[in-house]
C-alpha positions in Angstrom: 114.3 88.2 87.6 113.3 88.8 91.2 110.3 90.9 90.2 109.1 87.8 88.1 109.4 85.7 91.2 107.6 88.2 93.4 104.8 88.3 90.7 104.6 84.5 91.0 104.6 84.6 94.7 101.9 87.4 95.0 99.7 85.8 92.2 99.6 82.5 94.3 97.8 84.4 97.2 94.2 83.5 97.9 91.7 85.7 96.0 90.5 87.3 99.3 94.1 88.6 99.9 94.3 90.0 96.4 91.0 91.7 96.7 92.6 93.7 99.6 94.9 95.4 97.1 98.7 95.7 96.8 98.9 98.4 99.4 97.7 95.7 102.0 99.4 92.5 101.0 102.8 94.1 100.0 103.1 96.3 102.9 106.3 94.4 103.9 108.5 92.2 101.8 108.3 88.4 101.9 110.0 86.7 104.7 112.0 84.6 102.2 115.5 86.1 102.0 116.1 84.7 98.6 114.2 87.7 97.2 116.2 91.0 96.9 113.5 93.0 98.5 113.9 91.6 102.1 117.6 91.8 101.7 117.4 95.4 101.1 115.0 95.9 103.9 117.2 94.1 106.3 120.1 96.3 105.4 118.1 99.7 105.4 115.3 99.1 107.9 116.6 96.2 110.1 113.7 96.5 112.5 111.0 95.8 109.7 110.4 92.2 110.9 109.5 93.5 114.5 107.3 96.4 113.0 105.5 93.9 110.8 104.7 91.7 113.7 103.0 94.4 115.7 99.3 94.3 115.7 97.8 96.6 113.1 96.2 99.6 114.8 92.4 99.9 114.3 91.3 102.9 112.3 88.7 105.2 113.7 86.4 106.3 110.7 85.3 109.5 112.7 88.9 110.5 113.2 89.7 109.7 109.6 86.7 111.7 108.5 87.6 114.6 110.7 91.2 114.7 109.2 89.9 114.6 105.6 87.6 117.7 106.4 90.5 119.5 107.9 92.8 118.7 104.9 89.8 119.8 102.5 89.4 123.1 104.5 93.0 123.9 104.0 92.8 123.0 100.3 89.6 125.0 99.7 90.5 128.0 101.9 89.9 131.5 100.5 93.1 132.5 102.2 95.0 130.3 99.8 96.8 132.6 97.3 99.0 131.9 94.3 102.7 132.6 95.0 106.1 132.0 93.5 107.8 130.9 96.7 109.9 127.8 95.9 111.4 127.2 99.5 109.0 124.9 101.2 110.5 125.9 104.6 109.1 129.3 104.0 105.5 128.0 103.5 102.9 127.1 106.2 102.0 124.0 104.6 102.2 122.3 101.1 99.7 120.2 99.5 100.7 117.8 96.7 98.0 116.1 94.6 98.6 112.9 92.9 96.6 110.9 90.7 97.1 107.2 91.3 95.6 104.7 88.9 93.5 102.1 90.8 95.3 99.3 88.8 98.8 98.5 87.8 98.8 95.9 85.1 96.9 93.0 86.7 97.2 94.3 90.2 94.5 96.2 92.1 96.3 98.7 94.3 93.7 99.4 97.0 90.9 97.3 98.4 87.7 97.1 96.6 86.0 98.4 99.7 88.3 101.4 99.7 87.7 102.1 96.2 84.0 101.8 96.6 84.1 104.3 99.6 86.1 106.7 97.5 83.5 106.6 94.8 80.7 106.9 97.2 82.1 110.1 99.0 83.3 111.6 95.7 86.9 111.6 96.4 87.7 109.5 93.4 88.4 111.7 90.4 
């Protein structure tokens, strides 16, 4: 029942907010405590309201680009060898790749701008 109500709440958002994708407009639960989600957050992450009220840190495109390059260097390293180690504490680093669909039902998961950027730089597979 609560998920139907959340769907109605988010469906009523302005088109511009919806274009930003689920990852942005659902970063925190709704303030309305009649929903189960904020009740659970209040119980398990009591500071979430204070965290949500903090100004969003501006991203630095150059830093983001550098980080992506470093991750790609690790993933593409010729030193990377197959192994059967199952204890991640014994490894220098672990890379996990996930394929996430851009849409979930009627919902766009990431912003159109982010999707286009991923298409332009070839990171969207």
